C-alpha distance (Angstrom), angle and dihedral (degrees) to the residues before:
residue distance angle dihedral
X1 . . .
X2 3.74 . .
X3 3.82 98.3 .
X4 3.79 133.2 -110.2
X5 3.88 126.3 -56.9
X6 3.75 121.9 -140.2
X7 3.77 104.6 -147.2
X8 3.81 114.4 -156.6
X9 3.82 117.7 -160.0
X10 3.89 123.2 172.7
X11 3.74 107.0 -167.0
X12 3.79 126.8 -174.5
X13 3.76 116.4 -167.8
X14 3.79 89.2 -46.4
X15 3.82 119.4 163.0
X16 3.79 90.1 -162.9
X17 3.81 95.7 61.0
X18 3.83 95.0 93.7
X19 3.83 94.3 48.7
X20 3.87 89.5 46.4
X21 3.80 91.9 54.3
X22 3.76 93.9 44.3
X23 3.81 92.6 50.4
X24 3.82 92.1 48.4
X25 3.81 89.2 52.6
X26 3.83 95.1 42.6
X27 3.86 93.1 48.7
X28 3.80 97.5 44.1
X29 3.78 117.2 104.3
X30 3.77 90.2 -140.8
X31 3.82 113.2 18.4
X32 3.82 90.3 -179.5
X33 3.80 90.2 72.9
X34 3.83 91.3 60.0
X35 3.81 123.1 95.9
X36 3.78 113.2 -178.3
X37 3.75 124.5 -154.4
X38 3.79 112.2 -171.4
X39 3.79 127.7 -172.6
X40 3.80 92.8 -151.8
X41 3.82 105.0 -164.6
X42 3.78 102.1 -178.8
X43 3.79 147.4 154.5
X44 3.70 131.0 -125.1
X45 3.75 91.2 -92.1
X46 3.84 90.3 69.4
X47 3.77 118.6 74.5
X48 3.87 125.7 -165.7
X49 3.82 90.5 -121.8
X50 3.80 94.9 51.6
X51 3.83 92.6 50.1
X52 3.73 105.3 34.8
X53 3.84 103.0 17.6
X54 3.76 111.4 147.2
X55 3.83 94.3 3.8
X56 3.78 92.7 89.6
X57 3.79 90.1 64.4
X58 3.82 93.4 45.6
X59 3.90 105.0 44.8
X60 3.71 139.6 11.1
X61 3.82 111.0 -85.5
X62 3.81 127.5 -172.1
X63 3.85 104.0 -176.2
X64 3.78 119.3 -171.3
X65 3.84 101.7 -151.9
X66 3.81 104.6 -145.1
X67 3.81 123.2 170.1
X68 3.76 104.1 -134.9
X69 3.82 91.8 -122.8
X70 3.80 88.8 66.3
X71 3.80 96.7 53.0
X72 3.77 120.0 112.4
X73 3.79 99.1 -167.7
X74 3.77 142.4 -73.4
X75 3.81 98.5 -63.6
X76 3.78 91.2 49.3
X77 3.83 89.7 52.1
X78 3.80 93.5 46.8
X79 3.79 90.6 49.4
X80 3.88 90.2 53.6
X81 3.79 89.4 51.7
X82 3.75 93.6 52.9
X83 3.79 91.1 57.7
X84 3.79 87.5 67.4
X85 3.79 96.2 61.2
X86 3.79 111.8 129.1
X87 3.80 104.0 -170.9
X88 3.78 100.6 -80.0
X89 3.78 115.3 170.2
X90 3.84 93.9 -120.8
X91 3.76 139.1 20.4
X92 3.80 132.3 -153.3
X93 3.75 123.5 -166.2
X94 3.81 117.7 -163.1
X95 3.79 140.5 156.2
X96 3.81 121.5 -112.6
X97 3.80 97.8 -101.5
X98 3.85 109.9 67.5
X99 3.79 143.5 118.6
X100 3.79 125.8 -153.4
X101 3.81 141.5 -143.7
X102 3.79 119.3 -120.6
X103 3.78 111.0 -84.7
X104 3.84 94.7 13.2
X105 3.76 92.8 152.4
X106 3.86 94.5 56.0
X107 3.83 90.3 41.7
X108 3.82 92.7 54.7
X109 3.82 93.6 43.4
X110 3.81 90.1 47.7
X111 3.82 92.9 54.7
X112 3.85 92.0 47.5
X113 3.81 93.6 49.0
X114 3.81 91.8 45.8
X115 3.81 90.4 53.9
X116 3.84 90.0 47.4
X117 3.81 90.1 52.0
X118 3.78 86.9 53.1
X119 3.80 90.8 59.4
X120 3.78 100.6 -93.4
X121 3.89 105.5 124.4
X122 3.77 99.7 -174.0
X123 3.89 109.6 32.1
X124 3.88 117.0 172.4
X125 3.84 119.1 -159.5
X126 3.75 111.0 -153.1
X127 3.81 139.4 149.8
X128 3.74 146.2 134.6
X129 3.76 101.1 -87.2
X130 3.78 124.1 -131.9
X131 3.77 114.2 -95.9
X132 3.75 137.9 -100.7
X133 3.81 134.2 -178.1
X134 3.84 116.9 -134.7
X135 3.79 91.1 -153.1
X136 3.89 93.6 60.6
X137 3.83 102.7 19.6
X138 2.93 131.4 174.2
X139 3.80 86.7 24.6
X140 3.80 115.2 74.3
X141 3.84 96.6 30.4
X142 3.82 113.7 151.3
X143 3.73 104.7 -117.2
X144 3.81 106.0 -156.6
X145 3.76 135.6 76.2
X146 3.79 118.9 -103.2
X147 3.81 133.8 -153.5
X148 3.73 132.6 -160.9
X149 3.75 121.4 -100.7
X150 3.78 133.6 179.7
X151 3.78 115.6 -90.8
X152 3.83 105.2 171.3
X153 3.78 150.7 -64.5
X154 3.80 106.3 -94.6
X155 3.85 117.8 -137.0
X156 3.88 88.7 -102.2
X157 3.78 89.4 60.4
X158 3.82 104.8 -108.6
X159 3.82 119.6 127.1
X160 3.79 113.9 -119.8
X161 3.86 120.8 -155.6
X162 3.70 132.8 -168.0
X163 3.83 137.1 -157.1
X164 3.80 117.5 -101.0
X165 3.79 130.6 -179.4
X166 3.80 112.7 -94.9
X167 3.76 101.8 -118.6
X168 3.73 100.8 -143.3
X169 3.81 102.9 19.8
X170 3.82 96.0 130.9
X171 3.81 93.6 57.2
X172 3.82 100.2 36.2
X173 3.76 119.9 110.2
X174 3.81 95.3 -162.4
X175 3.86 140.9 25.4
X176 3.78 119.5 -79.4
X177 3.77 123.2 -115.1
X178 3.82 113.6 -105.9
X179 3.76 138.2 -159.9
X180 3.80 98.5 -150.9
X181 3.87 146.6 45.4
X182 3.80 128.4 -126.8
X183 3.80 117.8 -148.6
X184 3.79 91.7 -155.3
X185 3.82 96.4 60.3
X186 3.82 124.2 23.8
X187 3.78 124.8 147.3
X188 3.76 121.0 -179.4
X189 3.74 147.2 125.3
X190 3.72 114.1 -45.6
X191 3.85 99.2 -114.3
X192 3.86 86.9 70.1
X193 3.75 86.4 81.6
X194 3.86 88.0 63.8
X195 3.79 101.6 32.5
X196 3.78 101.0 47.2
X197 3.77 108.9 30.4
X198 3.79 125.2 175.7
X199 3.83 113.9 -98.9
X200 3.82 104.7 -123.5
X201 3.77 89.9 -154.8
X202 3.85 87.9 71.2
X203 3.80 114.7 88.0
X204 3.73 107.5 -167.8
X205 3.84 118.7 -60.5
X206 3.78 111.4 68.9
X207 3.77 95.2 30.7
X208 3.80 95.0 108.2
X209 3.81 100.9 48.2
X210 3.87 87.8 43.2
X211 3.79 91.5 56.9
X212 3.77 92.5 38.6
X213 3.75 95.2 59.2
X214 3.77 96.5 36.4
X215 3.80 90.9 51.6
X216 3.81 91.7 50.0
X217 3.89 92.2 47.9
X218 3.84 87.8 51.1
X219 3.77 89.9 57.6
X220 3.82 101.5 -96.8
X221 3.78 118.8 141.7
X222 3.79 115.5 -144.8
X223 3.74 120.5 -131.1
X224 3.82 137.5 172.8
X225 3.81 115.7 -139.8
X226 3.84 112.1 -112.7
X227 3.85 91.0 -153.1
X228 3.76 131.8 62.9
X229 3.73 108.6 -97.9
X230 3.78 106.3 160.7
X231 3.83 145.3 -22.1
X232 3.78 132.6 -117.4
X233 3.82 130.1 -149.6
X234 3.83 108.9 -132.2
X235 3.78 106.5 177.6
X236 3.80 97.3 75.0
X237 3.86 85.3 -149.1
X238 3.80 110.3 172.2
X239 3.74 96.3 6.0
X240 3.79 125.1 115.0
X241 3.77 113.5 -132.7
X242 3.74 125.5 -141.1
X243 3.87 91.8 -112.3
X244 3.75 90.5 53.4
X245 3.79 89.2 66.8
X246 3.76 106.3 31.9
X247 3.74 118.8 67.1
X248 3.85 92.0 -167.8
X249 3.83 92.3 62.6
X250 3.77 95.0 101.7
X251 3.82 91.1 57.7
X252 3.82 89.5 48.1
X253 3.79 89.7 49.5
X254 3.76 94.7 50.8
X255 3.73 93.3 48.6
X256 3.79 89.5 48.6
X257 3.79 91.6 54.5
X258 3.80 91.6 49.0
X259 3.76 91.3 49.7
X260 3.85 90.3 49.6
X261 3.83 92.4 51.4
X262 3.86 90.2 48.8
X263 3.80 90.6 50.9
X264 3.81 92.0 53.4
X265 3.84 97.1 36.8
X266 3.76 93.7 -117.8
X267 3.77 133.7 161.7
X268 3.81 111.8 -31.1
X269 3.89 90.7 12.6
X270 3.82 93.0 55.4
X271 3.81 87.4 83.1
X272 3.79 95.1 41.4
X273 3.93 103.2 68.0
X274 3.83 93.5 165.9
X275 3.83 90.9 62.1
X276 3.80 92.1 45.9
X277 3.82 91.4 48.6
X278 3.79 89.7 51.0
X279 3.73 92.5 52.6
X280 3.80 94.2 45.9
X281 3.84 91.2 49.5
X282 3.84 94.5 52.7
X283 3.80 122.7 103.9
X284 3.80 86.3 -94.9
X285 3.84 95.2 48.6
X286 3.79 129.5 106.8
X287 3.72 125.7 -60.3
X288 3.84 127.3 -113.7
X289 3.73 100.9 -123.8
X290 3.75 93.5 78.8
X291 3.84 135.9 3.3
X292 3.72 136.1 -117.8
X293 3.85 87.2 -110.6
X294 3.89 89.0 54.0
X295 3.88 88.8 55.5
X296 3.80 92.9 46.6
X297 3.83 91.5 52.4
X298 3.82 92.1 45.8
X299 3.78 94.8 46.3
X300 3.87 98.7 36.8
X301 3.74 92.4 -123.2
X302 3.85 130.6 128.4
X303 3.79 111.4 -164.5
X304 3.74 99.0 -166.5
X305 3.83 93.2 52.2
X306 3.79 93.6 35.5
X307 3.77 81.9 -130.1
X308 3.84 135.1 148.9
X309 3.72 136.1 -165.5
X310 3.78 123.8 -120.0
X311 3.78 90.0 -110.5
X312 3.86 90.6 58.7
X313 3.78 92.8 44.9
X314 3.73 90.0 52.7
X315 3.76 92.8 42.6
X316 3.74 97.1 -127.1
X317 3.77 112.2 172.8
X318 3.81 108.0 -91.8
X319 3.80 126.2 -126.3
X320 3.81 129.2 -155.5
X321 3.80 87.4 -120.9
X322 3.84 95.2 58.4
X323 3.83 115.9 126.7
X324 3.82 92.4 -4.8
X325 3.82 94.3 121.1
X326 3.82 97.5 68.3
X327 3.78 135.3 53.6
X328 3.80 118.9 -92.0
X329 3.79 90.2 -112.0
X330 3.82 91.1 57.0
X331 3.76 91.8 44.8
X332 3.81 93.3 50.8
X333 3.77 92.9 46.0
X334 3.84 89.3 55.0
X335 3.79 93.0 54.9
X336 3.85 112.1 106.0
X337 3.84 110.8 -124.6
X338 3.81 94.1 -135.6
X339 3.76 119.7 -179.1
X340 3.82 119.0 -165.1
X341 3.78 124.3 174.1
X342 3.82 139.9 164.5
X343 3.77 115.9 -136.9
X344 3.86 107.2 -148.1
X345 3.80 104.0 -150.4
X346 3.76 115.7 -168.6
X347 3.81 113.3 -135.8
X348 3.85 89.7 -133.5
X349 3.90 88.5 64.9
X350 3.88 91.3 59.1
X351 3.81 104.6 37.9
X352 3.82 99.5 152.6
X353 3.87 123.4 98.0
X354 3.75 100.3 -149.5
X355 3.77 105.2 62.9
X356 3.80 111.8 146.7
X357 3.84 102.5 175.6
X358 3.79 139.2 19.2
X359 3.80 123.2 -167.2
X360 3.80 107.9 -144.9
X361 3.83 118.6 -170.6
X362 3.82 144.6 155.3
X363 3.75 122.6 -141.3
X364 3.82 138.4 -162.3
X365 3.87 123.9 -121.6
X366 3.76 91.0 -82.6
X367 3.85 93.3 52.8
X368 3.85 95.8 -105.2
X369 3.75 115.5 143.8
X370 3.79 116.3 -107.1
X371 3.73 100.0 173.7
X372 3.77 137.9 4.1
X373 3.81 127.6 -169.7
X374 3.83 113.3 163.7
X375 3.80 128.3 -162.8
X376 3.79 127.9 -138.3
X377 3.73 134.2 -141.8
X378 3.85 94.6 -86.0
X379 3.82 92.7 51.4
X380 3.79 91.5 46.8
X381 3.84 91.1 51.9
X382 3.84 88.6 49.8
X383 3.78 95.0 55.1
X384 3.80 111.3 116.1
X385 3.84 117.8 -157.3
X386 3.78 120.1 -136.6
X387 3.86 127.2 -126.9
X388 3.88 90.8 -83.7
X389 3.77 92.1 57.7
X390 3.81 96.2 -105.1
X391 3.80 133.8 132.2
X392 3.71 113.7 -139.7
X393 3.76 118.2 -144.2
X394 3.84 113.0 -173.4
X395 3.76 119.1 -160.5
X396 3.89 128.8 177.1
X397 3.76 127.2 -175.2
X398 3.81 140.8 147.6
X399 3.78 117.1 -104.5
X400 3.80 138.2 158.1
X401 3.83 89.7 -156.9
X402 3.78 119.1 70.2
X403 3.83 110.6 -125.2
X404 3.80 116.5 -118.4
X405 3.79 99.9 -166.7
X406 3.72 146.7 1.7
X407 3.84 131.8 -142.0
X408 3.77 135.1 -160.2
X409 3.84 114.2 -165.9
X410 3.80 110.5 -170.6
X411 3.79 124.5 -155.2
X412 3.85 121.1 -158.3
X413 3.74 128.8 -167.3
X414 3.84 91.9 -133.4
X415 3.83 100.3 35.5
X416 3.82 103.4 29.6
X417 3.75 116.2 -149.5
X418 3.74 110.7 7.9
X419 3.79 128.3 -157.7
X420 3.85 111.5 -66.5
X421 3.83 116.0 -113.2
X422 3.87 113.1 -138.6
X423 3.72 130.5 -169.4
X424 3.78 128.2 -171.5
X425 3.79 124.3 -138.0
X426 3.77 116.9 -138.0
């Protein structure tokens, strides 16, 4: 009755792919409406039968059989999937580690059609889903809807977002407007798979802000579901990542960041409009329904300044009327040039046990200090390392000048001033 759903799943050596597909089928109101296309990037230890088994007899499966050595990353895989779109009424993009609520298909379609009835022709439901743990599931599921909020511009230029609890989700009667897109959950009308295709030249970072703005400029309105639809597994425990297997990943990543800055006219490309125009006019450039400037005003983001409005920082629900009553120059000047960065400090670099002071600073390209926020003995003692053996030092400050490096200069009671630790940004 509602039309078919083109379900896109890019899976890289993921042992949870089979359980994810089976749960999606088991929880759907009408599994016959589902057509799965899976970019199955796998090793010799994974057989078709062990992963897909009985699914081929229960639902329509289109499996792209890809030895993991031939993979070129997530965006490349997602682009390949989109070439298999066959005109389905709806499309769902997910990762390969999810669980679903009963009737998720009807629930998503119902939200889309309600938004269309309200005069929004191309609604896009997307969010970071609440979490689940495969080892304890269904216990431990996070039982509240999330929305996407701004986290930061990273030094390479991409915008990072994070999941935040939707403040009034239990009393809302409709999805909330959003500023951003999530690559691990996106449900919308099927033609999205043709209109806003993943750029295979992207590697990983930058993917979501790229799709966000391109979707918006193609006329899609971003919404976060106000009802629980599914869960996502965030730890990546037990899963091999693409960058674990492919030594060339760092080069692909650097190229991707450069491509992203070019598209948005950032940093070195701000003074090279011809290169920016070329990127924007490519098959993976912006749409013609709205402009990049329209998105910036709506979202409260200025890419060239790496600036954000107070509304975006506080994650207030955006409106199409936001920032329309002033010139773009006034809007951009009002964006706060907020810099936020996490210094990953390897434990091996700070091996002593009697540190009483660390000088923590950020510097410009000439080595001049832009910001300094030190930590004392109590804060040092409270630092908790992560599973990779790193301390994470978060710093946030406003600056018109992009920092080029950071430094941590430890002081120890027994050794005095130790060798400074320096890290370069970009």
